[in-house]
N, C-alpha and C positions, 0 to 999 in steps of 0.2 A: 094848580101850582101857586096861584096867587093866594089861595086860601092858606096854603102852607106858610107863605111869607107873612100873611096877616097875623097868624097865631104864633109864629116862631118867637117873637119877643115876649109874648105873654107867658108861654111855657118855659122859656129860657130863664125867666126871673126866679124860677124855683131853685136854680143852681148857680146863677151868676148875677152879680149886681149889674144894673144897666150900664154903669160906667166901665165894666170889665167885659162886656158882651163881645167886643172885637177879639179878645184873647181866645174865646171859644170859636167864633165864627171864621176867622181868617185861616187857622190851620185846617179846619174841616173843609172849607172851600178849596184850599190848595190841594189837599189830599184827593178830594173828589175830582178836581180838575186833572190831576196827574193820571188818575185811573181812567177818566173819560177820554183824555187825549191818547193814552196808551192803547185804549180799545178802538180808537178811531181808525187806525190803519187796517186792522183785520176786518173791520166793518166795511171798509172801502173796497176790499177784495172780494166782491160778489157775495158778501154775506150781509148785505144791507137790510134785507127783510128780517133775518134772524136777529140782528142787533136792534132793529126797531122794536121788535117784540120784547126782547130782553130789557130794553130801556123802559118800555111801558110797564112791564111786570115789576121791575125794580121800583118805579115810581109808585105803583099801586100797592105794593107790599110795604113800602116805607111809610105810607100814610097810617096804616094801623099800628105799626111799631112806634111811630112818632107820636101819634095822637092817642092811641088807646092803650097799648101795652105799657107805656111809660106811666100812665095814670095808675095802674095797679102795682107795678114794680117800684116806681118812683126812684129810679136809679140814674145817676148821671151818665154812666156808660151806655145804658139802653137809649137814653135820649141822644147821646152823641152818635151812636150807631144808626138810629133812625134818621137823623139829620144828614149823616154821611151817605146813607143809602139814597135818600132823596136827591141830594146834590149830584151824586154819581149818575143816577138815572136821568136827571135833568140835563146834565152836560152831554151824556151820550145821545139823548134825544135831540138836543140842539145841533149836534154834529151830524147825526144819521138821517133824520127826517127830510131835510132839504135834498140830500143826496138821493134818498129813496124816491122822492117826488120827481126829480129830474130824470131818474132812470126809468120810472114807470110811465111817465108822460111821453106822448109822441113829440117829435122834434118841433112841430109847429104849435104846440100848446103848452109846453112846460113853463113858459113865462106866466101865462094865465093861471096855471095850476099853482105855481109858487106864490103868485099874488093872492089867490084864494086862501092858501095855507097861511100866509102872513096875516091876512084879514081875520081869519078865524082865531089866530093867536091873539090878536088885539081885542077881538070880541071876548075871548076867554079871560084876558086880563081885566077887561071892564067888568064882566060878570063876576069874576073871581074876587074883585075888590068890593063890589056892591053886596053880593050875597052874604059873605061872612060878616060884613059890617051890620047888615040888617039882622042876621042871626044872633050876633053878639048882643044886640039890644033886646031881642025877643026871647031867646032861650039861653040856658046856661052852657058852660063849656063841656060838661060831661055829655049832654045831649048832642052837641056838635061833634064830639069825638065818636059817639055811636053812629051818627049819620055818616061821617067820613068812613067808618069801618064798613057799614052796609054798602055804600056806593062803591068802595074799592073792591070789596068781595064780589059784588054783582058784575063789575066790569072784568075782573080776573076770570070769573066763571064763564062769562060770555066769550072772552078771547079763547079760553081753553076749549069750549064747546065748538066754536067756529073753527078752530084749528083741527079738532078731532073729526068734524064732519066734512070739511073741505080740504084740509091740509094746505090751505092757501095756494092750491094748484093754479088758480087763475093768475095770481101774482107771479109765481115762478115761471109760468109759460110766457107771460108778457115780458118778464125780465130777461129771458133768454133771447 
């Protein structure tokens, strides 16, 4: 996610001047926020696992749209849709994942589980800032877009294979 934030200003300058960046970003974030909050209520009604997967897949699909497809199409609408998809997935995940953790954890350990989740978020922020900074010095933006596409597709395929093979039965059994 931080990689997204790192490259967003670089890619946005193709369509917007830096001084007008807020004119693009504020409406996109507000629309994504309304979608995310609108989906939060159904997610809270025993559909937490499903919405967690949906938010992950939205985040992972938005990376290729945002990073890679926009490179070939070079269209403002494609760029906006990629950013909107990312923010929607991000907002849904920020609402749903803590709820999922508290539901799946036993009553005596959900505080520790939430602490671990938060720690991993901060570690991801740290690495998500360092790695793109290092990559932007070492390689070009097209290579970074290709790496993002490969990683996203690998994770999406892994989630689909995991779902096909297990159906996430262990999660649903524990959740009941």
